[in-house]
Backbone as JSON Lines, residues from 0, in Angstrom:
{"i":0,"aa":"X","n":[-9.18,23.34,-2.78],"ca":[-8.85,22.36,-3.8],"c":[-7.95,21.31,-3.26]}
{"i":1,"aa":"X","n":[-8.02,20.03,-3.28],"ca":[-7.29,19.08,-2.67],"c":[-6.59,18.22,-4.06]}
{"i":2,"aa":"X","n":[-5.45,18.13,-4.02],"ca":[-4.59,17.27,-5.21],"c":[-4.04,16.14,-4.41]}
{"i":3,"aa":"X","n":[-4.23,15.02,-4.87],"ca":[-3.76,13.66,-4.5],"c":[-2.97,13.17,-5.71]}
{"i":4,"aa":"X","n":[-1.51,12.94,-5.26],"ca":[-0.6,12.37,-6.14],"c":[-0.49,10.9,-5.75]}
{"i":5,"aa":"X","n":[-1.1,10.04,-6.41],"ca":[-1.32,8.56,-6.0],"c":[-0.57,7.7,-6.93]}
{"i":6,"aa":"X","n":[-0.12,6.6,-6.35],"ca":[0.25,5.4,-7.19],"c":[-0.78,4.52,-7.22]}
{"i":7,"aa":"X","n":[-0.65,3.57,-8.15],"ca":[-1.76,2.6,-8.59],"c":[-2.26,1.71,-7.41]}
{"i":8,"aa":"X","n":[-1.14,1.54,-6.49],"ca":[-1.46,0.53,-5.42],"c":[-2.2,1.17,-4.24]}
{"i":9,"aa":"X","n":[-2.38,2.45,-4.27],"ca":[-3.09,3.08,-3.17],"c":[-4.39,3.71,-3.66]}
{"i":10,"aa":"X","n":[-4.69,3.72,-4.81],"ca":[-5.94,4.23,-5.35],"c":[-7.14,3.56,-4.67]}
{"i":11,"aa":"X","n":[-7.1,2.35,-4.58],"ca":[-8.16,1.6,-3.95],"c":[-8.58,2.12,-2.66]}
{"i":12,"aa":"X","n":[-7.42,2.49,-1.61],"ca":[-7.88,2.97,-0.37],"c":[-8.45,4.33,-0.47]}
{"i":13,"aa":"X","n":[-8.3,5.02,-1.33],"ca":[-8.94,6.4,-1.67],"c":[-10.35,6.11,-1.95]}
{"i":14,"aa":"X","n":[-10.45,5.17,-3.02],"ca":[-11.85,4.97,-3.47],"c":[-12.75,4.43,-2.24]}
{"i":15,"aa":"X","n":[-12.12,3.62,-1.39],"ca":[-12.93,2.9,-0.38],"c":[-13.35,4.1,0.64]}
{"i":16,"aa":"X","n":[-12.67,5.22,0.65],"ca":[-12.89,6.29,1.44],"c":[-13.47,7.64,0.83]}
{"i":17,"aa":"X","n":[-14.16,7.31,-0.32],"ca":[-14.59,8.66,-1.03],"c":[-15.56,9.54,-0.15]}
{"i":18,"aa":"X","n":[-16.33,8.75,0.59],"ca":[-17.24,9.71,1.43],"c":[-16.57,10.48,2.42]}
{"i":19,"aa":"X","n":[-15.2,10.08,2.91],"ca":[-14.45,11.14,3.66],"c":[-13.93,12.45,3.03]}
{"i":20,"aa":"X","n":[-13.96,12.26,1.66],"ca":[-13.36,13.48,0.84],"c":[-14.47,14.35,0.19]}
{"i":21,"aa":"X","n":[-15.72,14.1,0.46],"ca":[-16.81,14.96,-0.06],"c":[-16.8,16.29,0.61]}
{"i":22,"aa":"X","n":[-16.08,16.62,1.69],"ca":[-16.1,17.8,2.35],"c":[-15.17,18.91,1.44]}
{"i":23,"aa":"X","n":[-14.27,18.16,0.65],"ca":[-13.47,19.15,-0.16],"c":[-14.42,19.64,-1.49]}
{"i":24,"aa":"X","n":[-14.07,20.79,-1.93],"ca":[-14.77,21.45,-3.12],"c":[-14.27,20.68,-4.32]}
{"i":25,"aa":"X","n":[-13.05,20.29,-4.43],"ca":[-12.44,19.75,-5.57],"c":[-11.44,18.92,-5.31]}
{"i":26,"aa":"X","n":[-11.33,17.64,-5.77],"ca":[-10.18,16.92,-5.63],"c":[-9.7,16.27,-6.95]}
{"i":27,"aa":"X","n":[-8.45,16.53,-7.03],"ca":[-7.88,16.1,-8.46],"c":[-6.88,14.88,-8.12]}
{"i":28,"aa":"X","n":[-7.29,13.74,-8.73],"ca":[-6.32,12.6,-8.48],"c":[-5.22,12.55,-9.74]}
{"i":29,"aa":"X","n":[-4.02,12.72,-9.43],"ca":[-2.9,12.59,-10.37],"c":[-2.61,11.15,-10.37]}
{"i":30,"aa":"X","n":[-2.68,10.63,-11.63],"ca":[-2.36,9.13,-11.78],"c":[-1.22,9.08,-12.77]}
{"i":31,"aa":"X","n":[0.05,8.49,-12.37],"ca":[1.09,8.52,-13.21],"c":[0.92,7.51,-14.55]}
{"i":32,"aa":"X","n":[-0.04,6.64,-14.45],"ca":[-0.26,5.7,-15.51],"c":[-1.37,6.11,-16.29]}
{"i":33,"aa":"X","n":[-1.95,5.1,-17.02],"ca":[-2.93,5.43,-17.94],"c":[-4.28,4.86,-17.41]}
{"i":34,"aa":"X","n":[-4.41,4.27,-16.26],"ca":[-5.59,3.68,-15.85],"c":[-5.46,3.73,-14.27]}
{"i":35,"aa":"X","n":[-6.72,3.71,-13.71],"ca":[-6.89,3.62,-12.15],"c":[-6.02,2.5,-11.71]}
{"i":36,"aa":"X","n":[-6.27,1.49,-12.16],"ca":[-5.59,0.18,-11.83],"c":[-6.1,-1.23,-12.49]}
{"i":37,"aa":"X","n":[-5.37,-1.7,-13.14],"ca":[-5.8,-2.94,-13.63],"c":[-6.27,-4.05,-12.72]}
{"i":38,"aa":"X","n":[-5.59,-4.01,-11.37],"ca":[-5.9,-4.87,-10.4],"c":[-7.03,-4.46,-9.64]}
{"i":39,"aa":"X","n":[-7.31,-3.12,-9.56],"ca":[-8.46,-2.57,-8.7],"c":[-9.88,-3.13,-8.98]}
{"i":40,"aa":"X","n":[-10.63,-3.23,-8.02],"ca":[-11.87,-3.61,-8.15],"c":[-12.79,-2.66,-8.89]}
{"i":41,"aa":"X","n":[-13.57,-3.29,-9.84],"ca":[-14.31,-2.36,-10.7],"c":[-15.34,-1.52,-10.12]}
{"i":42,"aa":"X","n":[-15.87,-2.1,-8.83],"ca":[-16.89,-1.18,-8.31],"c":[-16.17,0.05,-7.55]}
{"i":43,"aa":"X","n":[-14.92,-0.03,-7.35],"ca":[-14.07,1.1,-6.8],"c":[-13.78,2.01,-7.7]}
{"i":44,"aa":"X","n":[-13.45,1.73,-8.83],"ca":[-13.22,2.65,-10.06],"c":[-14.49,3.44,-10.2]}
{"i":45,"aa":"X","n":[-15.53,2.67,-10.28],"ca":[-16.74,3.37,-10.65],"c":[-17.35,4.43,-9.57]}
{"i":46,"aa":"X","n":[-16.95,4.03,-8.34],"ca":[-17.29,4.96,-7.2],"c":[-16.5,6.19,-7.47]}
{"i":47,"aa":"X","n":[-15.27,6.26,-7.76],"ca":[-14.44,7.32,-7.93],"c":[-15.16,8.04,-9.12]}
{"i":48,"aa":"X","n":[-15.44,7.43,-10.06],"ca":[-15.85,8.21,-11.27],"c":[-17.2,8.94,-11.05]}
{"i":49,"aa":"X","n":[-17.95,8.31,-10.18],"ca":[-19.28,8.72,-9.96],"c":[-19.3,10.0,-8.92]}
{"i":50,"aa":"X","n":[-18.09,10.07,-8.09],"ca":[-17.95,11.08,-7.15],"c":[-17.8,12.39,-7.87]}
{"i":51,"aa":"X","n":[-18.77,13.34,-7.8],"ca":[-18.84,14.61,-8.62],"c":[-17.6,15.58,-8.31]}
{"i":52,"aa":"X","n":[-16.99,15.64,-7.16],"ca":[-15.96,16.53,-6.79],"c":[-14.65,15.84,-7.14]}
{"i":53,"aa":"X","n":[-14.39,14.7,-7.71],"ca":[-13.31,14.03,-7.91],"c":[-12.87,13.98,-9.5]}
{"i":54,"aa":"X","n":[-11.83,14.6,-9.86],"ca":[-11.41,14.56,-11.26],"c":[-10.06,13.72,-11.22]}
{"i":55,"aa":"X","n":[-10.02,13.06,-12.27],"ca":[-8.83,12.25,-12.59],"c":[-8.11,12.75,-13.83]}
{"i":56,"aa":"X","n":[-6.72,12.91,-13.51],"ca":[-5.69,13.21,-14.55],"c":[-4.74,12.04,-14.63]}
{"i":57,"aa":"X","n":[-4.66,11.59,-15.67],"ca":[-3.64,10.45,-16.01],"c":[-2.46,11.01,-16.67]}
{"i":58,"aa":"X","n":[-1.41,10.23,-16.44],"ca":[-0.01,10.56,-17.04],"c":[0.29,11.95,-16.44]}
{"i":59,"aa":"X","n":[0.09,12.17,-15.05],"ca":[0.4,13.41,-14.45],"c":[1.04,13.17,-13.07]}
{"i":60,"aa":"X","n":[2.04,14.11,-12.97],"ca":[2.58,14.05,-11.58],"c":[3.05,15.5,-10.98]}
{"i":61,"aa":"X","n":[3.14,15.69,-9.66],"ca":[3.52,16.94,-9.15],"c":[4.98,17.26,-9.47]}
{"i":62,"aa":"X","n":[5.16,18.3,-10.19],"ca":[6.67,18.59,-10.61],"c":[7.36,19.6,-9.5]}
{"i":63,"aa":"X","n":[6.38,20.55,-9.03],"ca":[7.0,21.45,-8.06],"c":[5.71,22.01,-7.19]}
{"i":64,"aa":"X","n":[6.03,22.28,-5.88],"ca":[5.02,22.91,-5.06],"c":[5.5,24.47,-4.85]}
{"i":65,"aa":"X","n":[4.59,25.35,-4.79],"ca":[4.97,26.78,-4.51],"c":[3.85,27.37,-3.46]}
{"i":66,"aa":"X","n":[4.37,28.33,-2.74],"ca":[3.58,28.93,-1.81],"c":[4.59,29.78,-0.81]}
{"i":67,"aa":"X","n":[3.76,30.78,-0.14],"ca":[4.48,31.63,0.78],"c":[4.01,31.22,2.2]}
{"i":68,"aa":"X","n":[4.69,30.23,2.84],"ca":[4.35,29.66,4.3],"c":[3.11,28.69,4.21]}
{"i":69,"aa":"X","n":[2.53,28.44,3.09],"ca":[1.47,27.52,2.79],"c":[1.54,27.23,1.36]}
{"i":70,"aa":"X","n":[0.8,26.1,1.05],"ca":[0.5,25.65,-0.35],"c":[-0.31,26.7,-1.06]}
{"i":71,"aa":"X","n":[0.18,26.99,-2.14],"ca":[-0.73,28.0,-2.93],"c":[-0.98,27.57,-4.34]}
{"i":72,"aa":"X","n":[0.07,26.93,-5.0],"ca":[-0.03,26.21,-6.3],"c":[0.76,25.1,-6.54]}
{"i":73,"aa":"X","n":[0.62,24.3,-7.43],"ca":[1.49,23.2,-7.82],"c":[1.78,23.35,-9.32]}
{"i":74,"aa":"X","n":[2.88,22.82,-9.66],"ca":[3.29,22.71,-11.07],"c":[3.21,21.24,-11.37]}
{"i":75,"aa":"X","n":[2.28,20.93,-12.32],"ca":[1.95,19.68,-12.69],"c":[2.68,19.34,-14.14]}
{"i":76,"aa":"X","n":[3.18,18.15,-14.16],"ca":[3.86,17.81,-15.37],"c":[3.06,16.59,-15.99]}
{"i":77,"aa":"X","n":[2.92,16.88,-17.32],"ca":[2.32,15.77,-18.15],"c":[3.38,14.74,-18.63]}
{"i":78,"aa":"X","n":[3.27,13.52,-17.89],"ca":[4.44,12.5,-18.17],"c":[4.51,11.95,-19.65]}
{"i":79,"aa":"X","n":[3.53,12.24,-20.46],"ca":[3.63,11.94,-21.74],"c":[4.27,12.91,-22.83]}
{"i":80,"aa":"X","n":[3.9,14.13,-22.47],"ca":[4.47,15.24,-23.36],"c":[5.62,16.06,-22.57]}
{"i":81,"aa":"X","n":[5.7,15.89,-21.31],"ca":[6.73,16.75,-20.61],"c":[6.37,18.07,-20.34]}
{"i":82,"aa":"X","n":[5.23,18.51,-20.82],"ca":[4.81,19.84,-20.63],"c":[4.28,20.09,-19.1]}
{"i":83,"aa":"X","n":[4.44,21.27,-18.64],"ca":[3.99,21.63,-17.38],"c":[2.88,22.8,-17.32]}
{"i":84,"aa":"X","n":[1.98,22.77,-16.2],"ca":[1.08,23.77,-16.06],"c":[0.95,23.99,-14.52]}
{"i":85,"aa":"X","n":[0.51,25.26,-14.3],"ca":[0.32,25.63,-12.82],"c":[-1.1,25.39,-12.49]}
{"i":86,"aa":"X","n":[-1.43,24.98,-11.3],"ca":[-2.75,24.67,-10.83],"c":[-2.86,25.27,-9.25]}
{"i":87,"aa":"X","n":[-3.97,25.86,-8.94],"ca":[-4.07,26.38,-7.53],"c":[-4.37,24.94,-6.74]}
{"i":88,"aa":"X","n":[-3.87,24.97,-5.43],"ca":[-4.05,23.98,-4.66],"c":[-3.99,24.36,-3.21]}
{"i":89,"aa":"X","n":[-4.71,23.88,-2.17],"ca":[-4.73,24.39,-0.82],"c":[-4.12,23.17,0.02]}
{"i":90,"aa":"X","n":[-4.19,21.91,-0.65],"ca":[-3.73,20.78,0.22],"c":[-3.15,19.69,-0.83]}
{"i":91,"aa":"X","n":[-2.2,19.04,-0.45],"ca":[-1.54,17.89,-1.29],"c":[-1.53,16.77,-0.29]}
{"i":92,"aa":"X","n":[-1.91,15.67,-0.92],"ca":[-1.59,14.29,-0.18],"c":[-0.95,13.55,-1.07]}
{"i":93,"aa":"X","n":[0.13,12.9,-0.67],"ca":[0.78,12.03,-1.55],"c":[0.74,10.65,-1.03]}
{"i":94,"aa":"X","n":[0.27,9.75,-1.91],"ca":[0.01,8.43,-1.76],"c":[0.86,7.44,-2.89]}
{"i":95,"aa":"X","n":[2.0,7.48,-2.63],"ca":[2.9,6.7,-3.71],"c":[3.73,5.72,-2.93]}
{"i":96,"aa":"X","n":[3.94,4.69,-3.5],"ca":[5.23,3.72,-2.98],"c":[4.84,2.41,-2.28]}
{"i":97,"aa":"X","n":[3.81,2.63,-1.36],"ca":[3.52,1.42,-0.61],"c":[4.69,0.76,0.01]}
{"i":98,"aa":"X","n":[5.56,1.54,0.57],"ca":[6.69,0.83,1.07],"c":[6.47,-0.02,2.28]}
{"i":99,"aa":"X","n":[7.16,-1.1,2.72],"ca":[6.76,-1.84,3.81],"c":[7.41,-1.41,5.05]}
{"i":100,"aa":"X","n":[8.45,-0.5,5.1],"ca":[9.15,0.23,6.27],"c":[9.38,-0.86,7.29]}
{"i":101,"aa":"X","n":[10.05,-1.84,6.86],"ca":[10.65,-2.93,7.63],"c":[12.0,-2.92,8.06]}
{"i":102,"aa":"X","n":[12.86,-1.78,7.63],"ca":[14.2,-1.77,7.89],"c":[14.61,-2.16,9.36]}
{"i":103,"aa":"X","n":[13.69,-1.64,10.38],"ca":[13.91,-1.86,11.65],"c":[14.13,-3.29,12.12]}
{"i":104,"aa":"X","n":[13.67,-4.34,11.17],"ca":[13.75,-5.6,11.52],"c":[15.18,-6.12,11.38]}
{"i":105,"aa":"X","n":[16.12,-5.37,10.57],"ca":[17.3,-5.88,10.28],"c":[17.42,-7.18,9.79]}
{"i":106,"aa":"X","n":[18.35,-8.12,10.11],"ca":[18.47,-9.4,9.58],"c":[17.7,-10.45,10.23]}
{"i":107,"aa":"X","n":[16.89,-10.0,11.31],"ca":[16.18,-11.01,12.19],"c":[15.14,-11.7,11.49]}
{"i":108,"aa":"X","n":[14.4,-11.1,10.66],"ca":[13.3,-11.75,9.92],"c":[13.59,-11.6,8.47]}
{"i":109,"aa":"X","n":[13.43,-12.72,7.72],"ca":[13.73,-12.77,6.21],"c":[12.74,-11.88,5.63]}
{"i":110,"aa":"X","n":[13.29,-11.1,4.58],"ca":[12.5,-10.21,3.72],"c":[12.84,-10.39,2.36]}
{"i":111,"aa":"X","n":[12.02,-9.85,1.47],"ca":[12.46,-9.95,-0.09],"c":[13.27,-8.77,-0.32]}
{"i":112,"aa":"X","n":[13.72,-8.58,-1.59],"ca":[14.53,-7.55,-1.89],"c":[13.91,-6.0,-1.77]}
{"i":113,"aa":"X","n":[12.58,-6.05,-1.77],"ca":[12.05,-4.79,-1.44],"c":[11.66,-4.49,0.08]}
{"i":114,"aa":"X","n":[11.91,-5.48,0.86],"ca":[11.65,-5.15,2.29],"c":[10.27,-5.91,2.75]}
{"i":115,"aa":"X","n":[9.8,-6.55,1.79],"ca":[8.41,-7.22,2.43],"c":[8.67,-8.48,3.07]}
{"i":116,"aa":"X","n":[8.01,-8.77,4.15],"ca":[8.39,-9.84,5.06],"c":[7.95,-11.38,4.26]}
{"i":117,"aa":"X","n":[8.88,-12.25,4.32],"ca":[8.54,-13.62,3.85],"c":[7.84,-14.39,4.67]}
{"i":118,"aa":"X","n":[6.88,-15.17,4.25],"ca":[6.04,-15.87,5.15],"c":[5.71,-17.29,4.67]}
{"i":119,"aa":"X","n":[5.36,-18.06,5.37],"ca":[4.88,-19.44,4.82],"c":[5.83,-20.17,3.76]}
{"i":120,"aa":"X","n":[5.34,-20.47,2.65],"ca":[6.15,-21.21,1.78],"c":[7.31,-20.31,1.17]}
{"i":121,"aa":"X","n":[7.2,-19.11,1.29],"ca":[8.15,-18.11,0.84],"c":[9.53,-18.19,1.55]}
{"i":122,"aa":"X","n":[9.41,-18.72,2.95],"ca":[10.53,-18.8,3.78],"c":[11.38,-19.91,3.28]}
{"i":123,"aa":"X","n":[12.72,-19.65,3.33],"ca":[13.65,-20.8,2.92],"c":[14.17,-21.36,4.26]}
{"i":124,"aa":"X","n":[13.51,-22.37,4.56],"ca":[13.94,-23.0,5.74],"c":[15.11,-23.83,5.84]}
{"i":125,"aa":"X","n":[15.66,-24.11,4.68],"ca":[16.93,-24.78,4.41],"c":[18.13,-23.89,4.98]}
{"i":126,"aa":"X","n":[17.94,-22.63,4.99],"ca":[18.99,-21.61,5.54],"c":[18.6,-21.49,6.95]}
{"i":127,"aa":"X","n":[19.13,-22.19,7.85],"ca":[18.93,-22.31,9.37],"c":[19.43,-20.95,9.87]}
{"i":128,"aa":"X","n":[20.27,-20.21,9.27],"ca":[20.8,-18.83,9.75],"c":[19.65,-17.84,9.83]}
{"i":129,"aa":"X","n":[18.39,-18.08,9.15],"ca":[17.49,-17.23,9.11],"c":[16.52,-17.36,10.36]}
{"i":130,"aa":"X","n":[17.02,-18.46,11.2],"ca":[16.27,-18.75,12.6],"c":[15.23,-19.75,12.63]}
{"i":131,"aa":"X","n":[15.01,-20.42,11.51],"ca":[14.04,-21.49,11.62],"c":[14.56,-22.75,12.14]}
{"i":132,"aa":"X","n":[14.14,-23.19,13.29],"ca":[14.69,-24.32,13.84],"c":[13.75,-25.46,14.27]}
{"i":133,"aa":"X","n":[12.72,-25.58,13.47],"ca":[11.6,-26.56,13.59],"c":[11.61,-27.67,12.44]}
{"i":134,"aa":"X","n":[11.12,-28.87,12.73],"ca":[11.07,-29.94,11.67],"c":[10.11,-29.46,10.74]}
{"i":135,"aa":"X","n":[9.04,-28.9,11.14],"ca":[7.88,-28.43,10.19],"c":[8.07,-27.31,9.35]}
{"i":136,"aa":"X","n":[7.34,-27.2,8.39],"ca":[7.25,-26.01,7.53],"c":[6.55,-24.79,8.13]}
{"i":137,"aa":"X","n":[6.9,-23.6,7.8],"ca":[6.23,-22.47,8.64],"c":[4.74,-22.46,8.12]}
{"i":138,"aa":"X","n":[3.8,-22.09,9.1],"ca":[2.46,-22.08,8.67],"c":[2.31,-20.7,7.74]}
{"i":139,"aa":"X","n":[1.29,-20.75,6.99],"ca":[0.93,-19.69,5.97],"c":[1.65,-18.31,6.12]}
{"i":140,"aa":"X","n":[1.17,-17.78,7.38],"ca":[1.63,-16.38,7.65],"c":[2.69,-16.24,8.74]}
{"i":141,"aa":"X","n":[3.32,-17.39,8.94],"ca":[4.53,-17.4,9.77],"c":[5.62,-16.84,9.17]}
{"i":142,"aa":"X","n":[6.45,-16.21,9.85],"ca":[7.76,-15.76,9.2],"c":[8.89,-16.65,9.42]}
{"i":143,"aa":"X","n":[10.16,-16.19,9.1],"ca":[11.29,-17.14,9.41],"c":[11.6,-17.31,10.92]}
{"i":144,"aa":"X","n":[11.08,-16.71,11.76],"ca":[11.29,-17.13,13.18],"c":[9.94,-17.61,13.61]}
{"i":145,"aa":"X","n":[9.98,-18.9,14.24],"ca":[8.86,-19.72,14.61],"c":[8.11,-18.84,15.57]}
{"i":146,"aa":"X","n":[6.75,-18.72,15.37],"ca":[5.83,-18.11,16.22],"c":[5.66,-16.59,16.02]}
{"i":147,"aa":"X","n":[6.28,-16.1,15.23],"ca":[6.28,-14.7,14.61],"c":[5.64,-14.63,13.46]}
{"i":148,"aa":"X","n":[4.42,-13.92,13.23],"ca":[3.74,-13.94,12.1],"c":[3.43,-12.67,11.58]}
{"i":149,"aa":"X","n":[3.16,-12.5,10.26],"ca":[3.03,-11.27,9.55],"c":[1.63,-11.25,8.65]}
{"i":150,"aa":"X","n":[0.9,-10.08,8.75],"ca":[-0.46,-10.21,7.99],"c":[-0.36,-8.72,7.27]}
{"i":151,"aa":"X","n":[-1.03,-8.53,6.21],"ca":[-1.29,-7.25,5.55],"c":[-0.4,-6.93,4.5]}
{"i":152,"aa":"X","n":[-0.41,-5.63,4.23],"ca":[0.46,-5.07,3.2],"c":[1.93,-5.32,3.34]}
{"i":153,"aa":"X","n":[2.44,-5.62,4.53],"ca":[3.93,-5.69,4.92],"c":[4.31,-7.04,4.49]}
{"i":154,"aa":"X","n":[3.45,-8.04,4.05],"ca":[3.84,-9.32,3.76],"c":[4.06,-9.42,2.22]}
{"i":155,"aa":"X","n":[5.16,-10.17,1.94],"ca":[5.61,-10.42,0.54],"c":[4.3,-11.2,-0.02]}
{"i":156,"aa":"X","n":[3.83,-10.79,-1.28],"ca":[2.78,-11.52,-1.99],"c":[1.39,-11.2,-1.4]}
{"i":157,"aa":"X","n":[1.24,-10.26,-0.51],"ca":[-0.18,-9.82,-0.02],"c":[-0.91,-9.36,-1.08]}
{"i":158,"aa":"X","n":[-2.23,-9.2,-0.83],"ca":[-3.2,-8.68,-1.92],"c":[-3.22,-7.23,-1.83]}
{"i":159,"aa":"X","n":[-2.67,-6.5,-0.91],"ca":[-2.54,-5.16,-0.86],"c":[-4.09,-4.55,-1.0]}
{"i":160,"aa":"X","n":[-4.8,-5.16,-0.21],"ca":[-6.52,-4.84,-0.03],"c":[-6.73,-4.78,1.4]}
{"i":161,"aa":"X","n":[-7.52,-3.72,1.93],"ca":[-7.91,-3.72,3.25],"c":[-8.58,-5.08,3.64]}
{"i":162,"aa":"X","n":[-9.54,-5.61,2.83],"ca":[-10.25,-6.81,3.28],"c":[-9.24,-7.84,3.39]}
{"i":163,"aa":"X","n":[-8.3,-7.93,2.26],"ca":[-7.24,-8.94,2.53],"c":[-6.47,-8.9,3.69]}
{"i":164,"aa":"X","n":[-6.22,-7.77,4.2],"ca":[-5.35,-7.6,5.44],"c":[-6.11,-7.88,6.58]}
{"i":165,"aa":"X","n":[-7.25,-7.61,6.58],"ca":[-8.3,-8.1,7.6],"c":[-8.45,-9.62,7.85]}
{"i":166,"aa":"X","n":[-8.59,-10.25,6.63],"ca":[-8.71,-11.64,6.63],"c":[-7.36,-12.28,7.15]}
{"i":167,"aa":"X","n":[-6.29,-11.8,6.66],"ca":[-5.09,-12.27,7.1],"c":[-4.58,-11.95,8.61]}
{"i":168,"aa":"X","n":[-5.2,-11.05,9.11],"ca":[-5.05,-10.65,10.54],"c":[-5.82,-11.73,11.19]}
{"i":169,"aa":"X","n":[-6.97,-12.16,10.89],"ca":[-7.71,-13.14,11.46],"c":[-7.18,-14.56,11.38]}
{"i":170,"aa":"X","n":[-6.54,-14.87,10.17],"ca":[-5.86,-16.11,10.07],"c":[-4.58,-16.19,10.9]}
{"i":171,"aa":"X","n":[-3.93,-15.05,11.09],"ca":[-2.6,-14.97,11.82],"c":[-3.03,-15.28,13.33]}
{"i":172,"aa":"X","n":[-4.16,-14.83,13.79],"ca":[-4.49,-15.1,15.17],"c":[-4.77,-16.63,15.3]}
{"i":173,"aa":"X","n":[-5.44,-17.27,14.42],"ca":[-5.7,-18.46,14.41],"c":[-4.45,-19.4,14.42]}
{"i":174,"aa":"X","n":[-3.47,-18.84,13.58],"ca":[-2.13,-19.67,13.48],"c":[-1.44,-19.44,14.81]}
{"i":175,"aa":"X","n":[-1.44,-18.37,15.4],"ca":[-0.89,-18.05,16.76],"c":[-1.38,-19.12,17.74]}
{"i":176,"aa":"X","n":[-2.72,-19.26,17.8],"ca":[-3.11,-20.31,18.7],"c":[-2.76,-21.66,18.35]}
{"i":177,"aa":"X","n":[-2.6,-22.0,17.13],"ca":[-2.13,-23.28,16.63],"c":[-0.71,-23.45,17.02]}
{"i":178,"aa":"X","n":[0.1,-22.44,16.93],"ca":[1.5,-22.37,17.32],"c":[1.64,-22.62,18.91]}
{"i":179,"aa":"X","n":[0.91,-21.9,19.53],"ca":[0.95,-21.98,21.17],"c":[0.47,-23.27,21.65]}
{"i":180,"aa":"X","n":[-0.56,-24.02,20.82],"ca":[-0.93,-25.25,21.35],"c":[0.06,-26.3,21.03]}
{"i":181,"aa":"X","n":[0.8,-26.23,19.82],"ca":[1.83,-27.05,19.58],"c":[3.06,-26.99,20.33]}
{"i":182,"aa":"X","n":[3.25,-25.8,20.75],"ca":[4.53,-25.62,21.7],"c":[4.11,-25.71,23.17]}
{"i":183,"aa":"X","n":[2.91,-26.0,23.55],"ca":[2.53,-26.52,24.78],"c":[2.36,-25.2,25.83]}
{"i":184,"aa":"X","n":[2.07,-24.0,25.29],"ca":[1.63,-22.86,25.85],"c":[0.23,-22.99,26.33]}
């Protein structure tokens, strides 16, 4: 039995890969909220609902894990009532947070207060300390450093979807060529 403790921002990724989970006898998705996601595509929520070995438990989170050298059971907490129950489990995958993991950038590239990279119109070019030294505005996916681009989930305001990230990646490549041509490379 596989248990997934998921946040709403990552359920879509699980839904897109339900074919990869059919090998498990039973999958329980623990959702802290009351819906799969208001912003999630309808066809993906339907795919999850139609997958026979996936059960969904809303307002539920992992409270404790137990086992002797390996996972044997989990204590689940109902976030509405505070009640707990013990459930058997052989694997636990935690998909919560969708953190950008950009701390390694330091102050070199402008980021929002959550760490997502600012691009295009979100870059404050009036603050020259951020590294912007051109007369033009940043291209749509260009960061606060000319010629450095960001695409996908790491970018502030991104769609947090695989298809969006792929599209942004393609756009970033085009912008790089545009930047190189303008810079005379």
